[in-house]
N, CA, C and O of each residue as an XYZ file, in Angstrom:
616
protein
N       0.845     -1.167      0.000
C       0.000      0.000      0.000
C       0.897      1.239      0.000
O       1.881      1.296      0.738
N       0.564      2.207     -0.809
C       1.417      3.393     -0.914
C       1.244      4.305      0.294
O       0.165      4.402      0.878
N       2.316      4.954      0.641
C       2.328      5.896      1.761
C       2.082      7.302      1.227
O       2.500      7.643      0.121
N       1.409      8.096      2.017
C       1.192      9.489      1.667
C       1.847     10.359      2.730
O       1.889      9.979      3.900
N       2.351     11.510      2.344
C       2.966     12.433      3.291
C       1.871     13.349      3.826
O       1.111     13.945      3.062
N       1.807     13.448      5.128
C       0.815     14.286      5.787
C       1.500     15.433      6.499
O       2.474     15.235      7.226
N       0.991     16.619      6.287
C       1.471     17.808      6.994
C       0.274     18.428      7.691
O      -0.680     18.867      7.048
N       0.338     18.459      9.005
C      -0.742     19.024      9.796
C      -0.180     19.547     11.103
O       0.998     19.361     11.409
N      -1.025     20.196     11.860
C      -0.629     20.684     13.179
C      -1.354     19.836     14.208
O      -2.581     19.740     14.188
N      -0.605     19.227     15.098
C      -1.186     18.378     16.133
C      -0.781     18.929     17.488
O       0.405     19.020     17.807
N      -1.766     19.290     18.273
C      -1.533     19.846     19.611
C      -0.586     21.038     19.567
O       0.270     21.207     20.435
N      -0.761     21.862     18.534
C       0.015     23.087     18.404
C       1.379     22.930     17.761
O       2.096     23.917     17.598
N       1.756     21.712     17.392
C       3.066     21.451     16.790
C       2.908     21.032     15.335
O       2.050     20.212     15.010
N       3.729     21.591     14.469
C       3.731     21.167     13.065
C       4.234     19.730     12.988
O       5.235     19.375     13.611
N       3.528     18.914     12.215
C       3.871     17.502     12.071
C       3.950     17.169     10.582
O       3.101     17.583      9.793
N       4.970     16.426     10.221
C       5.057     15.846      8.883
C       5.388     14.383      9.073
O       6.410     14.037      9.666
N       4.517     13.523      8.567
C       4.708     12.086      8.727
C       4.054     11.373      7.559
O       3.229     11.943      6.846
N       4.432     10.126      7.378
C       3.816      9.335      6.316
C       2.876      8.310      6.919
O       3.025      7.889      8.066
N       1.897      7.921      6.103
C       0.950      6.882      6.508
C       0.296      6.334      5.243
O       0.186      7.038      4.239
N      -0.132      5.092      5.295
C      -0.896      4.577      4.163
C      -2.134      5.458      3.925
O      -2.725      5.979      4.870
N      -2.507      5.611      2.675
C      -3.600      6.517      2.309
C      -4.907      6.195      3.024
O      -5.707      7.101      3.259
N      -5.144      4.959      3.369
C      -6.412      4.561      4.008
C      -6.356      4.555      5.533
O      -7.252      4.006      6.173
N      -5.344      5.143      6.118
C      -5.196      5.174      7.572
C      -6.192      6.147      8.177
O      -6.305      7.293      7.743
N      -6.901      5.682      9.172
C      -7.826      6.566      9.887
C      -7.046      7.476     10.836
O      -5.964      7.131     11.311
N      -7.618      8.629     11.090
C      -6.944      9.620     11.933
C      -6.578      9.038     13.294
O      -5.465      9.257     13.771
N      -7.482      8.306     13.924
C      -7.193      7.771     15.259
C      -5.989      6.827     15.215
O      -5.170      6.828     16.134
N      -5.878      6.032     14.165
C      -4.733      5.117     14.038
C      -3.447      5.890     13.766
O      -2.390      5.539     14.290
N      -3.528      6.935     12.953
C      -2.367      7.782     12.690
C      -1.873      8.416     13.993
O      -0.676      8.405     14.282
N      -2.793      8.960     14.765
C      -2.414      9.613     16.025
C      -1.794      8.612     16.997
O      -0.769      8.897     17.617
N      -2.410      7.451     17.128
C      -1.944      6.457     18.091
C      -0.670      5.748     17.630
O       0.270      5.589     18.410
N      -0.638      5.328     16.381
C       0.462      4.486     15.917
C       1.655      5.273     15.377
O       2.798      4.902     15.643
N       1.420      6.332     14.638
C       2.528      7.097     14.057
C       3.046      8.168     15.007
O       4.252      8.401     15.096
N       2.111      8.829     15.727
C       2.533      9.930     16.597
C       2.592      9.540     18.075
O       2.978     10.353     18.915
N       2.214      8.310     18.391
C       2.233      7.773     19.754
C       1.419      8.614     20.732
O       1.778      8.736     21.903
N       0.324      9.190     20.249
C      -0.629      9.917     21.095
C      -1.762      8.944     21.401
O      -2.744      8.856     20.663
N      -1.604      8.220     22.498
C      -2.493      7.098     22.788
C      -3.601      7.435     23.782
O      -4.281      6.535     24.275
N      -3.788      8.717     24.081
C      -4.843      9.095     25.016
C      -6.230      8.801     24.479
O      -7.087      8.310     25.213
N      -6.461      9.092     23.216
C      -7.743      8.782     22.586
C      -7.729      7.320     22.187
O      -6.681      6.772     21.843
N      -8.882      6.694     22.233
C      -8.930      5.252     21.992
C      -9.746      4.900     20.762
O     -10.661      5.628     20.378
N      -9.405      3.782     20.155
C     -10.203      3.206     19.078
C     -11.117      2.180     19.727
O     -10.658      1.155     20.231
N     -12.400      2.460     19.710
C     -13.362      1.563     20.344
C     -14.082      0.721     19.318
O     -13.604     -0.344     18.926
N     -15.233      1.201     18.886
C     -16.071      0.422     17.967
C     -15.581      0.462     16.529
O     -15.901     -0.430     15.742
N     -14.809      1.482     16.175
C     -14.296      1.709     14.826
C     -15.404      1.874     13.793
O     -15.202      1.620     12.606
N     -16.584      2.305     14.259
C     -17.728      2.580     13.377
C     -18.328      3.957     13.648
O     -19.378      4.285     13.095
N     -17.684      4.769     14.486
C     -18.188      6.108     14.788
C     -19.348      6.150     15.749
O     -20.031      7.169     15.851
N     -19.584      5.068     16.453
C     -20.750      4.980     17.328
C     -20.425      5.294     18.784
O     -21.223      5.948     19.456
N     -19.281      4.848     19.288
C     -19.027      4.918     20.737
C     -18.423      6.230     21.215
O     -18.609      6.592     22.377
N     -17.711      6.947     20.371
C     -17.126      8.228     20.755
C     -15.789      8.160     21.463
O     -15.248      9.203     21.831
N     -15.234      6.974     21.670
C     -13.949      6.863     22.371
C     -12.816      7.527     21.600
O     -11.807      7.914     22.189
N     -12.976      7.661     20.295
C     -11.921      8.204     19.436
C     -12.095      9.698     19.161
O     -11.441     10.236     18.268
N     -12.956     10.371     19.905
C     -13.253     11.776     19.634
C     -12.026     12.655     19.840
O     -11.401     12.638     20.900
N     -11.694     13.423     18.804
C     -10.621     14.410     18.825
C     -11.168     15.679     18.173
O     -12.269     15.672     17.622
N     -10.414     16.745     18.234
C     -10.839     18.009     17.636
C     -10.054     18.257     16.348
O      -8.825     18.198     16.335
N     -10.778     18.534     15.275
C     -10.162     18.876     13.992
C     -10.721     20.216     13.546
O     -11.930     20.373     13.373
N      -9.831     21.178     13.362
C     -10.227     22.531     12.958
C     -11.367     23.080     13.818
O     -12.295     23.717     13.321
N     -11.267     22.814     15.118
C     -12.208     23.378     16.074
C     -13.440     22.556     16.369
O     -14.205     22.905     17.268
N     -13.658     21.476     15.642
C     -14.856     20.658     15.850
C     -14.494     19.264     16.339
O     -13.511     18.675     15.889
N     -15.291     18.742     17.261
C     -15.106     17.374     17.720
C     -15.536     16.429     16.608
O     -16.627     16.564     16.056
N     -14.672     15.473     16.283
C     -14.943     14.488     15.237
C     -14.585     13.101     15.741
O     -13.843     12.947     16.712
N     -15.113     12.113     15.079
C     -14.773     10.723     15.362
C     -13.513     10.374     14.569
O     -13.541     10.309     13.340
N     -12.428     10.154     15.274
C     -11.160      9.855     14.630
C     -11.157      8.560     13.848
O     -10.300      8.360     12.988
N     -12.114      7.664     14.134
C     -12.167      6.398     13.407
C     -12.901      6.537     12.076
O     -12.862      5.621     11.254
N     -13.564      7.659     11.854
C     -14.300      7.864     10.605
C     -13.578      8.789      9.637
O     -13.928      8.855      8.459
N     -12.578      9.500     10.128
C     -11.860     10.483      9.315
C     -10.544      9.873      8.853
O      -9.783      9.335      9.657
N     -10.284      9.961      7.563
C      -8.990      9.507      7.073
C      -7.933     10.548      7.427
O      -8.176     11.751      7.326
N      -6.781     10.086      7.834
C      -5.693     10.998      8.187
C      -5.351     11.891      7.000
O      -5.063     13.074      7.183
N      -5.379     11.347      5.793
C      -5.053     12.126      4.603
C      -6.015     13.288      4.395
O      -5.648     14.297      3.793
N      -7.241     13.155      4.887
C      -8.224     14.236      4.766
C      -7.905     15.391      5.706
O      -8.512     16.458      5.610
N      -6.964     15.185      6.607
C      -6.588     16.211      7.581
C      -5.350     16.991      7.146
O      -4.770     17.730      7.941
N      -4.950     16.829      5.904
C      -3.814     17.589      5.378
C      -4.046     19.073      5.644
O      -5.063     19.633      5.233
N      -3.092     19.710      6.338
C      -3.173     21.134      6.646
C      -4.083     21.479      7.808
O      -4.212     22.652      8.157
N      -4.711     20.499      8.411
C      -5.665     20.745      9.497
C      -4.959     20.971     10.834
O      -3.781     20.659     11.008
N      -5.724     21.520     11.761
C      -5.284     21.666     13.148
C      -6.021     20.609     13.961
O      -7.249     20.627     14.046
N      -5.268     19.691     14.556
C      -5.834     18.573     15.312
C      -5.416     18.706     16.774
O      -4.256     18.975     17.086
N      -6.381     18.511     17.652
C      -6.100     18.515     19.092
C      -6.593     17.213     19.683
O      -7.723     16.790     19.442
N      -5.725     16.583     20.463
C      -6.066     15.357     21.174
C      -6.213     15.683     22.658
O      -5.967     16.809     23.089
N      -6.613     14.689     23.420
C      -6.746     14.891     24.869
C      -5.415     15.314     25.481
O      -5.398     16.088     26.438
N      -4.296     14.819     24.942
C      -2.987     15.202     25.474
C      -2.757     16.701     25.312
O      -2.317     17.371     26.247
N      -3.052     17.222     24.133
C      -2.846     18.645     23.878
C      -3.797     19.522     24.660
O      -3.396     20.558     25.190
N      -5.070     19.112     24.737
C      -6.052     19.897     25.487
C      -5.727     19.898     26.981
O      -5.984     20.876     27.682
N      -5.161     18.797     27.454
C      -4.729     18.729     28.850
C      -3.542     19.663     29.081
O      -3.505     20.404     30.064
N      -2.576     19.620     28.169
C      -1.374     20.451     28.318
C      -1.693     21.940     28.329
O      -1.028     22.709     29.023
N      -2.705     22.356     27.568
C      -3.072     23.776     27.538
C      -3.884     24.192     28.754
O      -4.033     25.386     29.015
N      -4.407     23.234     29.496
C      -5.253     23.534     30.647
C      -6.713     23.745     30.282
O      -7.547     23.980     31.156
N      -7.022     23.663     28.997
C      -8.393     23.930     28.553
C      -9.421     23.005     29.195
O     -10.542     23.431     29.474
N      -9.065     21.770     29.427
C     -10.030     20.806     29.948
C      -9.820     20.490     31.433
O     -10.373     19.517     31.946
N      -9.031     21.301     32.114
C      -8.715     21.038     33.525
C      -9.964     20.993     34.397
O     -10.092     20.106     35.241
N     -10.880     21.927     34.207
C     -12.107     21.944     35.028
C     -12.945     20.698     34.772
O     -13.524     20.136     35.701
N     -13.012     20.268     33.520
C     -13.752     19.035     33.209
C     -13.082     17.820     33.837
O     -13.755     16.971     34.422
N     -11.765     17.735     33.720
C     -11.061     16.590     34.287
C     -11.245     16.531     35.805
O     -11.461     15.459     36.369
N     -11.159     17.677     36.451
C     -11.358     17.721     37.900
C     -12.781     17.327     38.269
O     -12.996     16.576     39.220
N     -13.749     17.832     37.517
C     -15.152     17.506     37.796
C     -15.427     16.025     37.556
O     -16.175     15.412     38.317
N     -14.841     15.442     36.520
C     -15.023     14.004     36.278
C     -14.466     13.209     37.450
O     -15.061     12.215     37.866
N     -13.326     13.640     37.986
C     -12.743     12.944     39.134
C     -13.613     13.134     40.370
O     -13.953     12.167     41.051
N     -13.971     14.377     40.657
C     -14.761     14.680     41.853
C     -16.128     13.996     41.845
O     -16.586     13.509     42.878
N     -16.767     13.960     40.698
C     -18.131     13.413     40.598
C     -18.137     11.915     40.308
O     -19.195     11.330     40.078
N     -16.963     11.296     40.319
C     -16.825      9.864     40.052
C     -17.452      9.500     38.704
O     -18.189      8.521     38.587
N     -17.139     10.318     37.684
C     -17.709     10.133     36.352
C     -16.808      9.302     35.452
O     -16.988      9.287     34.234
N     -15.850      8.618     36.037
C     -14.999      7.726     35.260
C     -14.659      6.529     36.117
O     -14.561      6.619     37.340
N     -14.486      5.428     35.460
C     -14.047      4.232     36.167
C     -12.878      3.613     35.428
O     -11.730      3.790     35.836
N     -13.142      2.893     34.355
C     -12.010      2.278     33.643
C     -11.225      3.328     32.860
O     -10.034      3.143     32.612
N     -11.869      4.421     32.467
C     -11.194      5.509     31.776
C     -11.122      5.381     30.268
O     -10.647      6.299     29.600
N     -11.578      4.272     29.715
C     -11.474      4.065     28.272
C     -12.241      5.134     27.490
O     -11.735      5.644     26.491
N     -13.431      5.474     27.922
C     -14.253      6.451     27.196
C     -13.944      7.889     27.588
O     -14.330      8.819     26.879
N     -13.257      8.082     28.701
C     -13.093      9.411     29.285
C     -12.449     10.438     28.350
O     -12.965     11.553     28.274
N     -11.370     10.146     27.638
C     -10.809     11.169     26.747
C     -11.822     11.674     25.717
O     -11.929     12.880     25.491
N     -12.556     10.763     25.099
C     -13.577     11.171     24.138
C     -14.688     11.968     24.790
O     -15.192     12.933     24.215
N     -15.067     11.566     25.988
C     -16.096     12.304     26.746
C     -15.627     13.729     27.025
O     -16.386     14.682     26.851
N     -14.393     13.870     27.451
C     -13.847     15.192     27.789
C     -13.799     16.089     26.552
O     -14.172     17.260     26.625
N     -13.346     15.553     25.421
C     -13.276     16.352     24.193
C     -14.675     16.782     23.756
O     -14.882     17.937     23.384
N     -15.629     15.866     23.800
C     -17.003     16.198     23.418
C     -17.610     17.210     24.384
O     -18.286     18.146     23.958
N     -17.375     17.028     25.677
C     -17.903     17.954     26.680
C     -17.291     19.338     26.537
O     -17.975     20.345     26.720
N     -16.002     19.393     26.209
C     -15.334     20.687     26.012
C     -15.972     21.445     24.854
O     -16.134     22.663     24.913
N     -16.331     20.715     23.800
C     -17.011     21.355     22.665
C     -18.350     21.940     23.119
O     -18.687     23.069     22.760
N     -19.105     21.186     23.895
C     -20.393     21.674     24.395
C     -20.208     22.926     25.232
O     -20.910     23.917     25.029
N     -19.266     22.893     26.177
C     -19.074     24.033     27.078
C     -18.497     25.246     26.358
O     -18.680     26.377     26.810
N     -17.814     25.030     25.260
C     -17.342     26.143     24.442
C     -18.521     26.838     23.763
O     -18.546     28.062     23.639
N     -19.495     26.042     23.325
C     -20.619     26.576     22.558
C     -21.805     26.996     23.414
O     -22.553     27.895     23.030
N     -21.990     26.362     24.567
C     -23.124     26.648     25.453
C     -22.565     26.848     26.856
O     -22.114     25.889     27.483
N     -22.589     28.071     27.351
C     -21.918     28.383     28.625
C     -22.560     27.702     29.830
O     -21.849     27.236     30.721
N     -23.875     27.637     29.873
C     -24.566     26.999     31.004
C     -25.603     26.019     30.470
O     -26.801     26.296     30.525
N     -25.162     24.889     29.960
C     -26.129     23.945     29.378
C     -27.030     23.331     30.439
O     -26.619     23.117     31.580
N     -28.256     23.053     30.045
C     -29.173     22.327     30.931
C     -28.760     20.866     30.953
O     -27.978     20.424     30.112
N     -29.277     20.126     31.904
C     -28.985     18.694     31.969
C     -29.465     17.994     30.693
O     -28.821     17.059     30.218
N     -30.579     18.439     30.148
C     -31.090     17.858     28.907
C     -30.149     18.159     27.741
O     -29.894     17.285     26.912
N     -29.630     19.387     27.671
C     -28.673     19.734     26.618
C     -27.394     18.909     26.753
O     -26.819     18.477     25.754
N     -26.955     18.694     27.980
C     -25.764     17.866     28.209
C     -26.033     16.448     27.732
O     -25.232     15.880     26.989
N     -27.154     15.873     28.153
C     -27.477     14.500     27.745
C     -27.576     14.388     26.220
O     -27.084     13.428     25.628
N     -28.209     15.370     25.599
C     -28.362     15.341     24.149
C     -26.999     15.405     23.457
O     -26.725     14.619     22.550
N     -26.151     16.333     23.881
C     -24.837     16.492     23.251
C     -23.959     15.257     23.455
O     -23.208     14.873     22.558
N     -24.050     14.648     24.610
C     -23.182     13.525     24.945
C     -23.765     12.178     24.528
O     -23.158     11.140     24.791
N     -24.917     12.177     23.890
C     -25.595     10.919     23.559
C     -24.790     10.025     22.615
O     -25.052      8.824     22.545
N     -23.834     10.571     21.900
C     -23.008      9.769     21.005
C     -21.755      9.219     21.641
O     -20.944      8.589     20.962
N     -21.577      9.442     22.928
C     -20.416      8.920     23.649
C     -20.899      7.882     24.651
O     -21.685      8.186     25.548
N     -20.423      6.666     24.488
C     -20.870      5.562     25.334
C     -19.889      5.287     26.462
O     -18.673      5.395     26.304
N     -20.462      4.929     27.607
C     -19.674      4.495     28.760
C     -20.286      3.192     29.254
O     -21.492      3.111     29.491
N     -19.466      2.198     29.402
C     -19.969      0.901     29.857
C     -19.836      0.717     31.364
O     -20.316     -0.279     31.904
N     -19.195      1.653     32.049
C     -18.902      1.449     33.470
C     -19.751      2.290     34.415
O     -20.312      1.762     35.375
N     -19.852      3.595     34.156
C     -20.321      4.502     35.201
C     -21.808      4.741     35.236
O     -22.334      5.108     36.286
N     -22.504      4.553     34.149
C     -23.855      5.095     34.057
C     -23.672      6.571     33.747
O     -22.570      7.096     33.906
N     -24.676      7.222     33.328
C     -24.502      8.558     32.770
C     -24.808      9.691     33.736
O     -24.452     10.834     33.450
N     -25.444      9.430     34.849
C     -25.789     10.513     35.779
C     -24.543     11.228     36.280
O     -24.516     12.457     36.343
N     -23.518     10.471     36.635
C     -22.290     11.091     37.141
C     -21.594     11.909     36.056
O     -20.989     12.940     36.353
N     -21.671     11.466     34.818
C     -21.060     12.201     33.711
C     -21.794     13.521     33.503
O     -21.162     14.565     33.339
N     -23.118     13.479     33.508
C     -23.915     14.708     33.382
C     -23.624     15.630     34.558
O     -23.468     16.837     34.372
N     -23.548     15.072     35.774
C     -23.212     15.873     36.957
C     -21.865     16.559     36.785
O     -21.722     17.739     37.106
N     -20.875     15.826     36.280
C     -19.529     16.379     36.123
C     -19.512     17.516     35.117
O     -18.884     18.547     35.357
N     -20.189     17.340     34.003
C     -20.215     18.396     32.986
C     -20.954     19.615     33.509
O     -20.550     20.751     33.261
N     -22.036     19.375     34.234
C     -22.783     20.489     34.837
C     -21.901     21.223     35.848
O     -21.900     22.453     35.888
N     -21.166     20.493     36.650
C     -20.253     21.079     37.630
C     -19.181     21.920     36.923
O     -18.905     23.048     37.331
N     -18.586     21.371     35.874
C     -17.543     22.104     35.133
C     -18.105     23.345     34.473
O     -17.397     24.343     34.336
N     -19.353     23.308     34.063
C     -19.937     24.499     33.407
C     -20.059     25.663     34.380
O     -20.106     26.822     33.969
N     -20.109     25.352     35.656
C     -20.203     26.411     36.683
C     -18.839     26.905     37.114
O     -18.731     27.955     37.747
N     -17.793     26.158     36.778
C     -16.430     26.513     37.231
C     -15.886     27.695     36.467
O     -14.760     28.126     36.716
């Protein structure tokens, strides 16, 4: 399979790397750039574990080809953590016991950050609606909604 050269910005750093043309963004991030915070779950865009930010929008990394991100700005949970942007969410998830195994948590945090960027004080219904595409098999969703609501007040 032929390799393609990708030039993009990941977590604020210019990146140039090669990958097979059919490589999904989540696999490129995890395997080529060793950014393993985001996870590949269902690989069908259903669970949300692979959620990352591309050009300001939360996307499913398992549905986007890395080659389609040529010139894009990509942020992963590692980069959002380093900037402090998601610190209030991470603290609220810990305080409200909204994580257990942690597999879904990076995708949850990225999706929640998008919501809080766009809606300053979301209702519990707005939180549930926005987060409906992110699955958690461990915690149940009340604690996750509580955590996002708590972070929205921070």
